N, C-alpha and C positions, 0 to 999 in steps of 0.2 A: 504494500500500500504506500501512498505518497504522503502520509501524515508524518510530521516530524516534531519532536519536542524542541521547545525553545531553550536557550541557556538557562540553567537553574531549575528547570522543571524535572519532575520525577513521576512516580506512580500516581501521586495525587492529581495530576493533570488529566489522567486517562480514566475512562470508564468503559465497561463492556456489558453486553447483554446477549441473550440467546433466545431463539424461538423454536418451539417443538412442533410436532405434527398437528397438535390440537390448537396451534396458534397461541399458546400460552407463552408469556414472556418472563424471563428470569434475569434479574440484575446480577452481575458477576463482579467480584472484587479483584482488582488488578494488584498483584502482590510483588511483581518484579518487572522491570523494564531496563534493558541495557544490552551492551554488546556481549557476544559470546567470546569468552576468553580464548585467545590464540587464533581467532578467526576474524581477521580484519574485515569490516564492512558487513558483517552478519549480526543482526540484532535478534533478541529473544524477548518475548513477553509471556509471563506466567499469570494465569487467572485462576481463581478458586471457584469451583462450581457451587451453585446454590444447593443447600441441603435437600431441597425438594426435587432435585434432578436425579431421579433414581430410575435406571434402566429405561431411558426414554428412546433409545435408538438414535437416529440422526437428528441433530439440531443445527441450526444456522447461527453462527456466532459473528459478532462484529465488534470493532473497537470505535470509541468516540473520543474526539480530541478537538478542542477549540470550536465546538458546535458542529463539527463535521464527523462523518462516519466512513469507515473503510468498507470495501466489499465484504459480503458475508461469506464465511468459509464453513464447510460442512465437517462436523466431527461426530463420532459415535459415542454415546453415553450408555454404558452397560452392554450394548451390542450395536452392530452396524446394520443399517437398513431403515426404510421408512423415512419419516421426517417430511418437512415442508418442501415444496418445489424450489429448485434453484432460482435465484434472482436472475432476471433476464437483462442482458445488456448492461450490467453494472460496470461502472468505471470509477476510479478514485476521484474524489472531489478535489479540485485544485486548491492550492494553498491560498489564503486570503491575501489581498494586496497589502493590507496593513495588519500585521499580527497583533493580538491583544498584548497589553503591557505585561512585562515580567515583574513579579513582586520583588521588592528589594529584600535580599537575604540579610540575616543578622551578620554584621561585620565579624570576620574571623581572622585570627592571627595567621600570617603567612608561615607555613611549615619551614623550619630551619634545618632539621635533621632528616634522617632516613624516613621514607614514607612506605608504609605497608598498605596493601589493598585486600579487602574481603569481598567475596562475591559468592552468591549461592551456588553458582556453577563451578566454583574453584575447587581446590584440593588442599588440605593441610600439609600435604607433602610438597606443594609448590613453594617457590621462594618468596611469595607474597608481593610480587610486582604487579603493575597494572595488567600486563599481558598474561601473567600466571599468578592469579591471586590465591589467597587462602580461602578455605570454605567456611570457617567459623571465626567469630569474633574472639572466642575463648583462646584459640590457638595464637592469634595475634597478641592477645593480652599476656600470654605465657612467654613471649619472646621480645616484646617491646622494651626499649631502654629509654632513659631520660633524654628529653629533647626530640623524641621521635613521634610520628603521627600515624594513626591507623584510620584510613578512609574506608568507610563501610558503604558499599553500593546498595542500591535499592533492593528491597526484599523483606520477607518476614523471617526473623531469626528466633529460634526457640531453644529451650534447655536440652540440648542434644545428649549431654552426659548424665542427665537425671540427678544432679547433685543439689537441685533446688534453686540454683541461680543461673540465669542465662549467661551472664558474664561474671566470673569471679576474678576480681582484680588482685593479683598476687605481686605485681611489680608496679612501682610508681616512678615518679620523676624526682627532680631535685630543685632547689631554689634557682629560679631563672631558667629551668629546663623542664617544663611540664611534659608529661606524657599526654597526648591528645587522642581521644576517640571521637571521630566526626562522621556524621552521616553525609554522604556525598551531596545529596539533595535534602533540603530541610524536610524532615519527617518522612523521607523516602525509605530509610532503613528503620524497620519496626521491630521492637522486642515484644513478642507476644507470649504471655504466660500461659496461654491455652487454658483459659477458664480455671485459673487457680492451681494449675499443675506445677507451676514454678512459684517460689516464694519471693524472689527478688529479680529485678531486671539486671542492674549493676550492683554488685556487692563488694565493698572494700574489705580486705582481710589484712591480718597482721597490723603493722604500724605504718603501712605505706601512705604516701600523700603525693601532692603535686600532680594531680590528674585533672584533665579537663574533659567533660562529657558534653557533646554539643550536637544538637539538631536531630535527635532521635524521637520517634514516637514510641512510648512505653506504656503498656497496658496489659491487663489480664492476670496480674499476680494476685495471690491470695493465700491465706493459711488458716484453715479451720481450727487448728489447735494452737496457734501461736501468732507471731507478728509477721507482717509482710510489708514490702515497700518497692516502689518503682526503682528508687535509688537508695541504697542503704550505706550511710557513713557512720558505722557503729564502732568497729574495732580499728578502722583506718579511714583515711580520707581527709586528713588535715591539709590545709593550704591548697584546696582543690576548687574547681569551678564547674558548676552545672548551668549550662547556657543554652537557651533556645530550644528546649525540649517540649514535647507535648505529652504530658503524663496524665493518664486518666483511667477510670474503671479499674482501680486497685481495690481488692477486698470485696468484690461484688459476689457475696455468698451469704448463706444463712449460718450464723455462728454465734456462740455465746462466750467466746474466748475474751478474756480481759485484755489481751494484747492488741495493739493498734494495727490497723491496715492503713498504710500511709503512702502518700505520693513520694515524699522525701523524708527519711529519718536521718537526723544528724546529731552527733555529740562530739564533733571534732572542731578544732579551732581554725579560724581564718578561712572561711568558706564563702565563696561568691555564688549566689543563686540569682541569675539574671535572665530576663527575657523568656521565661518559660510560661506555658499555659498549663495550669494544674486544675483539674475539674473532675466532678463525679467520682469522688473517692468515698469508700466505706461500705460496710455490710448492709444487708437488707433489713428493713424494719418489719414489724408485724404486718402480715398480709402482702408484703412486697415480694413478687415472684414466688408466691406460695409459701413464704417463710412464716412459721408459727412459733410463738413463745421464745423469740431471741432475747438476750439480755445485752446490756451495754451498747445498744444500737443508737442511743440518743447522742453520744458525745465521745466515742473512743477512737474515731478514725479521722485523720487529718491530712491537709495538703502538705504542710511542712511541720514536722514534729521536732522541735528543738529540745532535747533532753537536758543539755547543759553545754557550756562552752563559751568562747569569746571570739570576737572578731567576725561576726556574721554580717554580710552585706546582701540584703534582699531587695532587689530593685527591678523596676520595669516588668514585673510579672503580672499575669492575669489569672485570678482565682474565681471560680464560680461553681455553684451547686455543691457546697460543702454542708450537707444536711445531716450528717452523722458524726460531726465533730466540728473542727474549726479550720479555716484556711491556714492559720499559723497558731501553733500551740506551744507555749512556753511552760514546761513542766518536766521534772519536779525540782531540779537542782539549779543553782545560780547561773545566770547568763549575763555577760558583760560586753560592753563595747560593740553594740549591735545597731545597725541601721535598717529601717524598713522604709524605703524611699520610693515614691512614684510608682506604686502598684495600683491595680484596679481590682476591686473585690465586688462580687455580685452574688446575690441569693445566699445569705448566711443561714446559720443553723436555726430552723424554726423551733427546735426543742429547747433552746436556751435563748429565747428572746431575739432570734434573728442575728445573733452576734457572729462576727467574722474572726476575731482574735481572742484568745484566752491568755490571761496572765495568771499563772498558778505557780510562780516561782519568784525568787528574789531577783530583781533586775537592777543593774548598775550601768549608767551611761548608755542608755538606749533611747533612740529617737524614732518615732513613728510619724513621718512627715510627708506631705504632698500626695496623699493617697485618696482615691475615689472609692466610696462605699455606696453600692446601689442595692436597693431592695424595692419590692413592689409597694410596700406600705411604709408609712413614716412612723409607725408605732414601735419599731424595734430598737435595739441598742447596737453599738458597734463593738465594744470591747467588754468581755466578761471577766470579772475579777473573782477568783476562786481561791481563798486563803493565799493571797499573793506573797505574804511575807514582807520583808523590808524592801522598799523601793528607793533607789538613790539616783537622782538626776535622770529621771525618765521624762522625756519631752514628747508631748502629743500636740502637734501644731500643723496648721495649713492643710488640714484634711477637709474634704467635701463629702457630705453624706445626706441622703434623704431622711435618714433616721433623725429623730428629735433629741436623742439622748446619747451621750458618748459611752457611759458606763452603766452597768446594771445596778451599781450601788455606789455610795460615796467613795471616791478613791482615797487611798491613804496618803500621808505625807510623803513627799519625794516624787510625786507625779505632778507635772506642770502642764496645763492646757492653755493654748493661746492661738488666736487667729484661725480657729476652726469654723467652718460654715456648715451648720446643721439645718435640718428641715428644708433642704433644698434639693430639688431634682437635678442631677448632673447633666441631664439632657444628652443621653447617649443615643447612638444611631438606632440600634434595635436590640435591646437587651434580651428579649424573648427568643431571638435567633442567634444569640451569642456574638453579636457585633457590638463591642463596647467602645468603639471609636467615639470621639467627641463630635457633636454637631457644631455648626458654626456659631450657634447662640448659647453654647454651653457655658455655665458660670465657672467652669474649670479653666477656661481659656485665659492665659496670661496672668493667672492669679496665684501661682505657686511661689514659694520662696526659692531663691536661687541656690541651687546646689551645683557648683561648678564642675564637680567630678562626673556628673551625669550629662554627657554630651549627645547621647542618642536616645530615641524612644524604643518601644517594643518593635516597631516596624523598621528601625534603622534610620528614621528621619532625624535630622539635626535638631538639637534643642539649643536655644529657643528659636521659634519661628516668627514670633511677633514682638509685642512690647515687653513680654515677660515669658517665663516658663509656664507650661500648662500643668495642672494637677493630674495625677494618674499616670498610667502606663503609656498613653498615647499623646503625642504632640500633634496638634491640629496643623496640617500643612497650610502655608500661606502662598 
């Protein structure tokens, strides 16, 4: 066919569908698109058949890109024969004169050291070059050295060795020489926990640190008997970076475990969490997906669970649909020197007053600044205080919220509030369809306090664009 991906596009740009003999149509998931290793000029696309496609015989399959479709090809499902008639006179649709704009990717550091490649059609006995890539991310993780980069090409990667983690990080970088794991196309490389078969996507082990994880889609992890996380920085992960990932649907199961099912779990120092989307985290509640009599479903599962540590920088992230816990959870041990800057939060936990952040630990030198908090009603709260302990130099300022009240109770000494705008709709583009960009009339426009270290927004747009910085994860382009 004559359809061609634009620079920066991956599997997310393509869709596929099939038609059977009864003229029923089936949407198909595109799981991989890319060149065939060692065969220049030959490309391969892998699609996942719909679960309802059982022993259909022949079907006609087509690919869709940029509003155009390929010729339909005939494949047999279960057996060969039958199926709809071939299309008559089909020809590829010509490329448009003006292609659609390419989204701006999150800026990434230029690799300085050796680069390894991972491809679903590769082999772990290969040298890991672009022409002869590895097959698994785990093998790359087992050989990478400080300053080196692992480029993971589009496809769905699972826990092949059955150890509970899709990627177990046993080797790290060094100061000034990060080890980097990067999806070649943003969210094109997917870590799939296969409906809670894996407990972690990326799991740091030992005392390693200095690792950057960038641009992956991570989902499907869960643990009926214990904790689970899309990215777990428990025994290792200090001085690491989690940037530009889409982490969702972790812990989507019926369980009464006291352990959390989290997007990111962290208790290591000096961690950057920037430009991620983290959403739909946590176990089922009563009646949800047939779940009956679960416990701890109201507030145990979180977007980011900060157990303890110092030096966290949480910026330009988008959080939504955290209804079984909080987007950010500080508990139980002290947290110091931490910034929560320019994030967008939507649809907080209805079980605890619609709140988005819980403070259940002693905080020192923590700033929660320039954040947007959106909810459909103005009756909720923003921050839940739960036996927070001693608070020292905690600053809550320049936040914009539809909610009328910042806290569920009177905050203790040590927490200072200033220049927050409450009971105000932030006027986002379409929150119900998960578009949290600012509209041109948003009160978040040009009203943030200046934080000079934040030079880009979630989309990679330069800050500021107008008379001042915008509140939230998105800067309104001018």
